[in-house]
DRENMI-55612 format. One record per residue (C-alpha): residue number from 1; y negated, x negated, z. Coordinates in steps of 0.2 Angstrom, whole numbers. Example, Ala and Ser with C-alpha at 12.3 -4.5 7.8 and 13.67 -1.06 7.14 Angstrom:
REM DRENMI-55612
R | 1 | 22 | -62 | 39
R | 2 | 5 | -68 | 36
END
This chain:
REM DRENMI-55612
R | 1 | 0 | 0 | 0
R | 2 | -17 | -7 | -4
R | 3 | -29 | -10 | 10
R | 4 | -42 | 2 | 3
R | 5 | -30 | 16 | 5
R | 6 | -26 | 13 | 23
R | 7 | -35 | 23 | 37
R | 8 | -51 | 16 | 44
R | 9 | -58 | 19 | 62
R | 10 | -76 | 19 | 69
R | 11 | -75 | 15 | 87
R | 12 | -87 | 16 | 101
R | 13 | -85 | 16 | 120
R | 14 | -95 | 22 | 135
R | 15 | -94 | 12 | 151
R | 16 | -100 | 13 | 169
R | 17 | -110 | -4 | 167
R | 18 | -111 | -20 | 157
R | 19 | -97 | -30 | 166
R | 20 | -80 | -29 | 158
R | 21 | -73 | -36 | 175
R | 22 | -82 | -24 | 187
R | 23 | -86 | -9 | 177
R | 24 | -74 | 5 | 169
R | 25 | -73 | 12 | 152
R | 26 | -76 | 31 | 153
R | 27 | -74 | 36 | 135
R | 28 | -67 | 28 | 119
R | 29 | -73 | 38 | 104
R | 30 | -63 | 35 | 88
R | 31 | -68 | 43 | 71
R | 32 | -53 | 41 | 59
R | 33 | -55 | 42 | 40
R | 34 | -41 | 42 | 28
R | 35 | -46 | 46 | 11
R | 36 | -53 | 64 | 11
R | 37 | -46 | 67 | 29
R | 38 | -55 | 63 | 45
R | 39 | -53 | 66 | 63
R | 40 | -62 | 63 | 79
R | 41 | -52 | 57 | 94
R | 42 | -59 | 54 | 112
R | 43 | -50 | 46 | 126
R | 44 | -57 | 50 | 143
R | 45 | -54 | 44 | 160
R | 46 | -35 | 44 | 163
R | 47 | -32 | 45 | 145
R | 48 | -39 | 28 | 142
R | 49 | -23 | 17 | 142
R | 50 | -17 | 3 | 131
R | 51 | -3 | 14 | 124
R | 52 | -15 | 29 | 120
R | 53 | -27 | 17 | 112
R | 54 | -14 | 9 | 101
R | 55 | -6 | 26 | 97
R | 56 | -23 | 32 | 91
R | 57 | -26 | 17 | 80
R | 58 | -8 | 17 | 73
R | 59 | -9 | 14 | 54
R | 60 | -27 | 9 | 54
R | 61 | -32 | -7 | 44
R | 62 | -50 | -9 | 48
R | 63 | -61 | -5 | 63
R | 64 | -79 | -3 | 62
R | 65 | -90 | -5 | 78
R | 66 | -109 | -7 | 82
R | 67 | -110 | -23 | 93
R | 68 | -91 | -22 | 95
R | 69 | -90 | -41 | 94
R | 70 | -101 | -43 | 109
R | 71 | -97 | -28 | 119
R | 72 | -84 | -15 | 115
R | 73 | -70 | -27 | 109
R | 74 | -72 | -39 | 124
R | 75 | -73 | -24 | 136
R | 76 | -57 | -16 | 129
R | 77 | -48 | -33 | 129
R | 78 | -53 | -36 | 148
R | 79 | -49 | -18 | 154
R | 80 | -34 | -13 | 143
R | 81 | -27 | -30 | 138
R | 82 | -29 | -25 | 120
R | 83 | -36 | -38 | 108
R | 84 | -43 | -27 | 93
R | 85 | -47 | -43 | 83
R | 86 | -28 | -46 | 81
R | 87 | -19 | -35 | 69
R | 88 | -35 | -26 | 63
R | 89 | -49 | -31 | 52
R | 90 | -64 | -29 | 62
R | 91 | -82 | -26 | 55
R | 92 | -97 | -26 | 66
R | 93 | -110 | -15 | 58
R | 94 | -124 | -22 | 69
R | 95 | -124 | -38 | 59
R | 96 | -126 | -28 | 43
R | 97 | -141 | -20 | 51
R | 98 | -148 | -36 | 56
R | 99 | -147 | -43 | 38
R | 100 | -157 | -28 | 33
R | 101 | -170 | -30 | 47
R | 102 | -164 | -16 | 57
R | 103 | -164 | -22 | 75
R | 104 | -160 | -14 | 92
R | 105 | -147 | -3 | 99
R | 106 | -137 | 10 | 89
R | 107 | -149 | 24 | 94
R | 108 | -164 | 15 | 88
R | 109 | -156 | 10 | 71
R | 110 | -151 | 28 | 69
R | 111 | -169 | 34 | 71
R | 112 | -175 | 21 | 59
R | 113 | -163 | 27 | 46
R | 114 | -167 | 45 | 49
R | 115 | -150 | 50 | 56
R | 116 | -152 | 64 | 68
R | 117 | -143 | 66 | 85
R | 118 | -137 | 82 | 91
R | 119 | -141 | 78 | 109
R | 120 | -157 | 68 | 108
R | 121 | -161 | 69 | 127
R | 122 | -144 | 61 | 133
R | 123 | -145 | 43 | 136
R | 124 | -133 | 30 | 142
R | 125 | -136 | 34 | 161
R | 126 | -135 | 53 | 158
R | 127 | -119 | 51 | 149
R | 128 | -111 | 42 | 163
R | 129 | -117 | 55 | 175
R | 130 | -109 | 69 | 164
R | 131 | -92 | 61 | 167
R | 132 | -94 | 58 | 186
END
């Protein structure tokens, strides 16, 4: 099978803080795309396990993230003992944004690109409080 026809995943995480050693992953969001088919998966709290993550990514060739190289992937590696740089082709979209003079966090880049958010008033701290 050609790699272009394999499923792709867009992955993001929410955490209780910035330290992969002291803080927890509260949500792993995965948007799976396979040709014309797509699906959103969320792993929340007790669902966030090594086995569940690997099952969600079964068959995936490429994983896209925003700042995944510096945050999400090391966090997942530390907390779940899953190295998503092995066995998957990883593409960090933040570096593409930087090459096009789009700096800042994902929300800031979305705003610059005119991508609307459904819940504009929810920030990182508020999102954590929704889960706890």
